[in-house]
N, C-alpha and C positions, 0 to 999 in steps of 0.2 A: 555740515553745510560749509562750503568755501565761499568767502565773501571778499571780492576784490575791493580795495579801498577806493579806487577811482569810481566805482559804481555806488558805493556807500555814500561818498561825498555828494552825489547828485541829490540826495534826499535828506541830508543832515547838514546843518550849518556848523560844521566843526570849527573850532578855533584855528586861526592861522598858525601854522607851524606844528600842530599836534601830530605826533608820529603814530604809526600803526601799533607800536608796542604800547603807547599810552592809551590808545583806544581799546586795545585788548585788556589792559589792566582795569579800565573803567567798566567794561562789560563784565569782567570777572567779579568786580565789586557788587554789581547788581544781580549776580546769580547765574550768569551764563558760563558755560565751560569752554573757554577758548584754549584749545590744546596746543596751537602753534601759530606763529606769525612767520609766513614764508615770503622772503623777498624774491619774487619771481623775476627772472631776467638779470639778476645781479651777477650771474656768472658770465655774461656777455660784456666784454670790456673793450675799450679802444675804438678806433675809427670804423664805423659801420655806416655806409653811405649809399645813396641812390645812384645808379649808373645807367647810361643808355648805350645799348649795343650798336656801335657804328657799323661794324662789318665783322665777318668771321670767315674763316676758311676751314673746310672739313679735311682732315688728314687721317688716312688709314694707317694703322700701326701694324707691326709685325705680329703682335699677339691677336690680331683679328679685330681689335677695338678701334673705333673711329672717334677722334677727339676734334673739338673745335678750337682753333686758335683765333681768339676774339680781340678786337680793339674796342675798349669801353671808355666812354666819356664819364668821368666822375667829378666833373666841375673844376678841373685843375688846369685847363688850357690845353694840355697835351693828353691824349688818351693813354690808357694803360693796356698793356698786353697781358691777357689772362687765358690760361688753358682751362677748358671746361669740357666735361664728359657728357653733360646733358644735351638733349636735342629738342626740348620743348619750347624754344624761344626763337624769335625772328629778329631780323635787323630792325632797329628802331624801338624795340621793347625796353621798358624800364625794368631793371633788376636790382637786387640787393647785393652790394659788394663789400666784403670784409677786406680792408686794406692791411698791408703788413703792419704788425704791431697789435692787431686786434686779437682778442682771445674769445673763443666760442665755447659752448658747453662741453664738458669733459676735459677742460684745461687744454684745449687745442689752440695753439698759438699760430697765427698766420705769419708767414715770412715770404719774401721773394726768393723763389727757388727754381732751379732748372729742372724741367720735366718734359718728356716727349720732345726734346730738342729745342725747347723754348724756355726763357726765363718768365715764369708766371708771377706777375706782380700783384698778387691778391687772389681772392677767391669769390666766384659768383655762388651765392648760397641758396640752399633749399630750405623748406620750412623746418624739416627735422634737424638740420644742422644748426638752426637758430633757436631750436626749442620752442617753436610756436605752432607746431603741428606734427602729424605723423607721416606726411608725404615726403618720401626721399627719392621718388622716381624721377623727379625733375626739379629744376630751380624755380624760385618764386618769381612770377611775372606780375609787376604792379600795374594798376590801372593808370592810364596817362594823367588822370586828374589828381592822383595821389601825391605827386611830387615832381621834382626836376633833378637833373644830375647835380650832385654835390650836396643835396639835402641830407640831413641826419635821418637815417632810416628807422631808428629806434622808436620815435613817437608815431611814425606812420604805421609801424607794425604793432603798436601798443605793446611793445616788448617788455617794458618794466612796470611792475606793479607790486604792491604788498597785498598778500592774501591772508585773511584771518580764517583759520580752520576751527570751526565750532562744533563740538559734540552736542547734538540736540537731544535733550532728555524728553521722555514721553509727555511731560506736562508743558512743554515749551514748543509745541508743534508750529506755532506762528513764526518761530525763528528759523524755519526752513525756507525763508524768503528774504530777499533784500529789504522788503518792506518791513518785516518784523524786526530784523536786526537794526535797521535804521531807527525805528521807533525806540528801541532800547538804548541805542547810542545817544539819541537826542535827550532822552530822560536822564541818562547818566551824566551828560555834560550840561544839562539845563539849557539847551539851545533849541532852535526851531527845527521842525520836522515837516518835510514836504511829502504828503501822502501821494504815491503814484496812482492810487485808485480814485477815479473821478465819479461823481454821482450823475453827471449829465451824459446822456447817450445820444450819439448821432444816428443810431438805428432805432427803429420803433418796434415794439411788440405787436405782432399782427398775425391773424390767421393765415395770411398769405405767405408766411415764412415756411421753411421746410417742415413738412408734417412730422410731428412727434407725439407719441402717446406714452404716458407713464402709468403702468398698471400696478406698480408697487410704490406708492408715495412714501411709505415708511422707509424704503431703501433709497429713494431718490426724492428729496424734498424740493429741489430746484433743478431745472434743465433749461439751458439756453443754447440756441443754435443760430449761427450767423453764416451766411453764404457769401463766398467770393467767386466771381465769374471772370474768366479770361486770364487767370493767373499763369505765368510762365514758370513751369516747374524746373526748367533748366537754368534759371537765374541763380547766380551765386550769392551766398550770404555776404552782407557787408563785412568788411574786415573787423570793424569794431564789435559787431554783434557776435561773430564767430569767436573772436578772441575772448569776449566776456563769458560766453558759454564754456569755452575751454578752461579759463581760469577758475570757473565755478565747479570744475570737476567733471564736465560732460564733454563727449567727443562731438565736434561739429560734423554733420552728416550731409544735410541739404538745406536749402533755404526754408522750405516748409517746416521741416523737423526742427531746425535751429530756432525759428521764430516761436514755435510752440514751447520749446524748452526755455527760451529766453523769458517769455511771459510767466511761465511756471516759476522760474527762479526769482523773478522780480516780485510777483504778487503772492506766490504760494499756492496758486490755483492750478491744478493739473488740467491740461488741455489735450484734446485729441482731434485730429483732422481726418475726414473721410473724403475719398474720391467720389464726387457726386454721381459720376457716370456709373459707378459700380454699386451704388445703393439701389436696392430693389424695394420700392415702396417706402412707407413711413418708417421712421425709427421708433422702436418700441423698447421700453425699459421694463423687464419682467424677470421672474425667477426661471431657472432652467427647468426643462421638462425631462423626465426619465429617458435615458438613451441618447441625449443630444451630445454632440461633440463640437469642438472648435479648434481650428488651427490658429494659434496666436502668432504674433509678429516674430517671435524667436524661432519659428519653424516647427514647434512641437504641437502635436495633435492631442488635445486633452479631453478626457472623459469628464463630463460636467455633472455636478451634484445638484439635486433639487434646491439646495440652499444658495447656490451661486446666483448672484445678481448679474444679469446679462444686458447687453445692448444688442438688439436684433432688428432685422427687417424681414421682408417676405421670404427671403432665402433661408432664414434661420439665424443663429447666433453670429454676430460680427464683432463681438468684443466682450471681455470680462470687465464689468463696470468697475472703474477705479483702479484697475490693475494693469491690463494690457489690451490693446486692440487686436482685431483679427486680421489675417493675411488677405482676405477677399476684398476688403475695401481700402487697402493700403495705398497711400499716395505714391505715385511713380513719376517717371520722367514724362509720361503722356498726360498727366493730370492737368486739366484746364479749370475745372470748377471744384471748389473745396467747400465742404460743410464743416464748420468749426463747432465742436461740442465743448461746453463748459458746464459741468453739473456739480451738484452737491450730493455725494453719496454717503450712506450711513457708515460710520467708522467701524462698527463691529462687523457689518456684512463684508466690507472690503478686507478687514484683517483676517476673517475666517477664510475667505476665498483665497487670499494670498498664501496663507499657511497650508490650506488644503492642497493646493497645487504646487506648493514649494516654489512660488514665483513672486519674488520681491522686486518691485520697480520703484522708480522715483515717485510715480504717482501714488502707489499704494502706501509708501512711507508717509506721505503727507496726509492722505485721507485717514489713515489709522490714527494719527495724532490730532486730527481735527482741522478742517479747513473752514474758513469764514464763509457762512452761508449767504452772504448778501452781495457778492461781487461777481457772480457768474456772468451776467449779461455784459458788464464792462470788460471782463477778461476776454470774452469771445470777441468783442468789438476791437479790443486792443490788438489781438492776434490778426484780425482781418485787416486793420489799418496797416500793420507792419508788413503783412504779405503783399498788399498792394504797393507799398513803398518799395519793396524789394523786387517783386516780380511782376508788377503791373496788374491790370485788371480793374475790377470795380466791386465795391461792397454793396450788396443788395440792402436796401433800406428796410425791407420787411424782415424782421427777425422773429424767431420763436422763443418765447420765454414762458415756461410753465412753472407753476408752484410759487410759493412765497417762503422766504426764510422764517423759521419758527421764532416766535418772540422770545427774547432772552429772559431768564428768570429774574425776578425782583427778590433780593435777599435782604432781610432785616437783621441787623446785628447791633449789639450795644456799642455806643460811641467809643467806649474805652476798651473794646475787645482787643484791639491790637496791642495796647499797653499791657493788658493782663497776660496775653500770650507771650510777649517779649520779656516781661519781667522788669520793665523799667518805664518811666513816665514818657508817654508820647502824646503830645497835645492833640486834641480832636481836630484842630485846624490842619495839623500836619497829616493826620490820617486822611482827611478829605482831599487835601492837595495831592497826596501821593496816589490815591485811588483815581483821581481825575487824570493824573499824568499817565496812568495805565490805559486810560480810555473809558473808565467807568462813569456812569451818570450817578451822582450822589445827591440824595436829599437828606437834609438834617431835620429830624423830627424829635425835638426835645433831647432825651438821653439815648436816642437810637438813630441809626443811619439806615436809610433805604437805598441799596446799591443795585444798579443794573449793569452787569458786565458788558463789555463790547462784544460784537459778534465774532471777532477773531480770537476770543479767549473762552472756548467751551470748557476749559478746566476750572473756571471760577464758578463754583456752585455752592460752597459752604462758607460760613463765617470765617473759619480758619484759613481758607484759601485767600480771602481778602487781607487777613492779618499777615499772612506770609508775604503778600505783595508789599505791604507797608514796611515790614521789617527788612526785607531784602533791599528795598530802595533807600531806606535810611542807613543801611550798612550792617551786615552781620557783626562787624567788628565793634559796633556800638552796644551790642547785647552784653550785659555784664556777666562775668564768670562767677557763679555762686555755687559752691559745692553743696550737695544735699547733706543734711544732718542725719546721721544714722541714729535710729531710736536707741536709747540706752538699754542695756541689759540683754540685748539680742546679739547673737553671733552665729557661728556656723552650727548647722544641725548635726546630730550624731552621724547621719549618713554622709554629710559633707566631710566631717572630720575623718571618717573611716576611709573614704575615697582618697583624700589627700595623704593620709598615712600610708595607704597601699602604694600610691605613686612614689612617695619618698623612699619607702623600704625597697621597692623594686629598682629604683634609680640608683640606690647605693651600690649594689653589686654589678652595675653596668647595663641594666636594661634601658632601652631607649623608647620613650612613649611615642606612638604614632596615632593619627586619626584617619580612619578609613571611611569611605563613603558607605552609608548604610543600605546600599542597593545591591542586590544579587540577582542571578538568573538561574534557570534550571541547570545550566551547564556547571555552575558552581557546586550544586548538590551532587551532580554526577562525578565531578572531580573528587569530591569528598567521599565517594562510594557509599552514600547514604542509602539504606534500603528503601524500597518503594513505599513501605508502610511507616517509615520513620516520621515522627511528629515534626521534625525540623523541616520536612518538605512542604508542610502545610503553611505556606507563607501568604501574606497579604499582597495583592497586586495593586500597583499605583494606577490611578485614573489617568495621569499624564506623566509617564516616566521620562526621565532625561535621556535614557537610552533604551532602545527596543531589546537589547541584549540583557539588560538588567532591570526588568520591570517589577521586581519583588522587593519587599522589605526583609532585611536579614533576620534570621532566626538563630544565628550563631555568629560569633565574632571571627571565626577562623577564616572564612573566605577572604575577607578584606586584609587580614594580617598576612595570609599566605601570598596574596597578590602583591603586597608591598615587599615581602621577602623576595619574591620572584623578580621584581623590578630591580632590587638592589643587587641580587646575585647576578642578573644579566649585565649589570654595569661593573662587575668585578669585585663587589663587596660580598664575600662569602661567609665571613664570621659575624653572625648577627645574633642579637638578643633583643627582641622587640616585644613591647606590650601595649595593650589598648584597654582603656576603661570606657565602657559605653553600654547603651541599652540595646536589647534585641526585642523583636516584636513577635509575640505569640498570639494568634487569633484564638478567641474563646469559642467553644462550640455554641451553636445557635445564637450567634451575635446578630442583632437586628441591623439592617442597613443604615448607614449614616444619613441623616436628613440633610436636605439642601437648605442652608441658612440664608436669611436675607442679608443684603449688603447695605441697604439704605438706612437701617436703624438697628438698635441693639436687639439680638434675638431674645425671645421670651425664655423664662427659666425652664419651661417644659422642653423647649427646643434644645437648650444647652444640656439638660439632663439626658435627652435622647442621644445627643452627640457623644456625651461621655459614655453612655451605655454601649455605643457602637465601637468605642476605641479598644484596641487590643491590649493585652497585658504587656508591660514594658519593663521586664526585670533588668536590673543592672548586672553586668558581668565584667570579669577581667580575664584576659587571655594573654598567653605568651607564646612566642615561636622562637626556637633556637636552631641555628644551622652552623656548620663548620666547627671551628675550635672554640671552646669555652675559655681556655687558658692558652696563651701563645707559647711557642717554643722559645728557648733562651739558654743562657749558660746554666740555668737551674735544671734543664732537662727538656724532654720532648713536649710537644703540644698535647693538650688534653682535649679530645673532641667532646662536644656537647652531647648529652644523651638523656635517657629517660629520667635518670636520677636528678638531673638539673631541673627538669620540668616539675618533678615532685617537690623539689626544694623551693621552687618558686611558689608553689601552692602553700607550702608551710610558711613562707614569708608573708603571704596574704593572711593566713590564719593568725600569725603572730600580731599583725596589725589589728585584727579583730579581737585579740585576746582569747582565742579558742585553740583547741588542739585537734589536729586532723588524725583520722584513722585511715590507713591506706590498705586497700584490698585489690586483689587481682580481678580484672574484668575483661570483657570483649565488647568494645564499643567503637563504632566508626567515628572518625577516620583513623583511629589508632591501630597499631600493630596488635593482632590478637594475643600474642604472647608477651607483649611489653606495654600493656595498658593497665593503669591503676584507676580504680574508682575512689573518690575522695569523700569521706564521710565526716560529719560532726555529730557525734552520738549515732543515732540511727538515721540521720538525714543525709541523703546523697546531695552533695553540693557541687560536684564537678568531676572531671577526668583529667588525667595527665599521662604522659608516656611518649613513646617513640611512634611517629606517624607511619602508616602503612606504606610499604614501598611503592605501591601503585599511585598513592596520593603524592608522594615525593616526586615520582616521575611525571605526573600530570602537571605539577607546578614548576618543574625544572629546578628543583632544589638539590643541594648536596645530599648524599645518602645519609640515612639515619638521623634526619631532622626530627626534632622533638617539639611538643606543644603541650599546653595546659589551658583549660578553660574552666572557670569556676563562677558560680552565681553568688554575687555578694549579698543579695537580698535574702538568701537562705542561711546566712551566718547568724546564729542566735546570740543572745547576751547583750551587754552594754557595748554598743559599737564604739570602736576606737578608744576603749578604756583598757589600758594595759597596766596590770599591777606589777610594781617593781619587786624583784626578788629580795628576800632578806639576806643580808650578808652575815655569815657566821665567822667569828674570830677563832674558832676551834679547828684543828686540823682534820682533813678528810681521811677516810679509810677506803682503800682501794682493793677490790676483789675482782678476779676474773672467773668466768664460768663458761664452760663449753657444753652445749646441748645438742644432742642428735635428734633430728625431727624428720618427718617425711618430707621428701623433696618438694612436694606441692604446697607445703605450709608457708605462707608469706612471712618474711622477716618481721614486718611490722606487727603481725599478730603475736609473735613470740616476744618481741620487745614490750608490747602492751601488757602481756601476761606477767612479765618480770616486774614491770612498773607497778602493776596492781598488787602483786604479792609482797613486794619489798616494804611497803608501808611508807610512812612519812619521812623516814630517815634517808631514803634514796634521793640522791641529788641529781644523778644523771645515769643514762644507759647509752652505751656506744658500742655498735658492732664493729669489730676490728678484724675479723677473719671468717671466711667461709671455706669449708673443706669438703670435697667429695673425692673418694678414692678407695683404695684397697683396704684401708684400715677400719672402714666402717661398712655397714651393710649396704648392699646395692639398693638404689631407690631412696636413699636417705642423704642428709647433708648435716654437717657439723657447723654450728654457729657459735662463734666465740664472742662474748660480750664483756666489756669492761664496766663494772658497777662501781659507782662512787657514792659513799655514804658520809653523812655529816649531821651532827646535831647542832641546834642553834645556841645551846646553853651549857654544853659540857663536851669533854672529850669522850668519844665512844669507847666502850669496853669491848673486849674480844667477844664476849658472849652476845652483846647487842648486835655486833656486826654479823656474827655467825647466824643468829636467829633471823635477821633481816634477809640475809642471803638465802637461807634455807626456805624462807617464806616465798621468795621470788622463784626459786627452782620448783617448789611444790605447785605454785600457781601455773607455771609454764607446763608442768606435767599434766595438770588437770585440763587445761584449756586446749593444749596443742599436742598432747601425747609425747612431750619431750622427755628424753632420758639423759641424765647428766653423764657426760663422757668421762670415763676413768673412775666413776664412783663404784 
């Protein structure tokens, strides 16, 4: 909502000398969101005056253009000669002249300069050149009563003003009007407020008014119609009115439209005018019927829904109630008689219609947030009086007023409720005074207050709403800052400690944590090459998704991670190591539908239990994605590209945080490469997968070749979470032994290493693979794996016999479990 200060001052007795910035600060203190203070017209400087065209000569130029060499009286005794290319003025017209030294919008400085064979001593201005309109086809011609040669043109044009730009929150719909903002400003400064809404009416409710029938009183509680006859639709809007509409952010169009917009901006009540000659029979407010269509004022023909609230006549729909009128009854240059509609429509009905048709208007924005239900008759009368003042005619005294505003609720609350909500002492007298400043009627009944909110505040329905009003007017800065005291003996849970440990250990080697949206679509499953029967394709659909392309909840973390990787690669960052910790959503079979819970009170325990039963499983997972180089090139050597081994190492890092050991086995699992995919186990429990992504997946996401990924379910990790036992440090020297084992080429290295570890016993400190050989010196279809074994005892130096026995035990175990044969034995 844009609020010109000149308009605001008409309804608020602001202190003398108060600036727009000070008003904005005061409104911010009482809870309004003032985003900016715009000094409109401040970019027009220097002499801007009224001139009278005394004479002009038209001169044709070589380029085919015709200019006028004008002599203009600017109140200086001698006329000035000015070259002008416009042709929409006559001798004797009053025009706006920027004299040399003036600066116009766009930092355009006016000077006396030679052009078209003359010295042009100034410029005759158009509305667009002055920043007061969009018309640049011709210059501005003033009304003879607006001024005289030599007068300052700025106040005549209402050129300069300060405009407050206010972001209206959903619970402050009344501030989408000058009336509402003025009331807040008066309260903020503690000064008088002049309400533009009057209770006395010059028109009278009568059956002789234009016939109206409301068939849906729930959708339309009040409908007022006032008729103006003999209106001149060709009349121009007064400059002050058009300028105010423009400053408030709307484009002046015609007198009839400008007047309805002006009253809507002033009072917050949307208004619509109908050409009476185009109405066929009585106006009827009803819901749409199947198959009905309506061409709205924006030119679109819309298929109507049975829930749409309509304005109709005998010809059918003529408007979407509270959203936009229809083209068939639109006001035009031939309009003589106008039927003015001011109604109170249901906020929910208007909001649903607006969203259903993707049609947001100034009217729908106000109805959605709540319009005061008691001022419709006056608003229609106000428009009628302005129309007559602008375009002549007569207001018919018989008006149609149907329905009555609903009685506002009476809410009882403890007298000290505001103090208890704020957390500091607020006297009851202060609470009563503040609520009355808002417009509430307050009755003090012992230790309780009975509060009736004003009609323009439909958001005040709960005791906490009234407490908020008191606190915001007292000032949020008065609320003391008191930190909550944490209960002693409590801290992070085991799961929280584990997740933090995982994050720290992955961040150490350079992984960057990201947070992806938990929404996916079928296209993501296709890009991951998930089979049709894959459980990950059975995802929960959102009832109201943010995007039609992503209507599902994720069942894996990889789509979000890969999408983030694609975005970074597309911007030139190809060397990535990303990770995410988050939940996935797995629907359980035979899950009952979620119940619809009440919003007016706390749900019953049975309802909450039914809701919990309908929730999906939400296991916690961690996933990583690696692209490009894992180690950069430098003087130490070439770069090392990321690969499947890095993904598996990331999984081992997660296992280290949980204090468990992973077993790695070959697997074939989408979206990984069939020959470069590892299944990750803890004991016999599958906890995740890691490896190199399938080339088709890499291509689908536009990633560098041989990108790798890992995904592991944290909730499947057993044992004491995040409890890592520190290794014992022995002061005795280690014994080092190497062993080369020949195994079948299909045997995983991890299985051989596990067998060595199992057979070596407690003296084994570490096992490290340092060489893999395939070639002529061993049998085809086999491979030679060379391991470095490190033995150490905690309490003595190992003997040769102890080392030999431990080594042999390791070799024998590998032979039993994997068929390994010691090379060279």
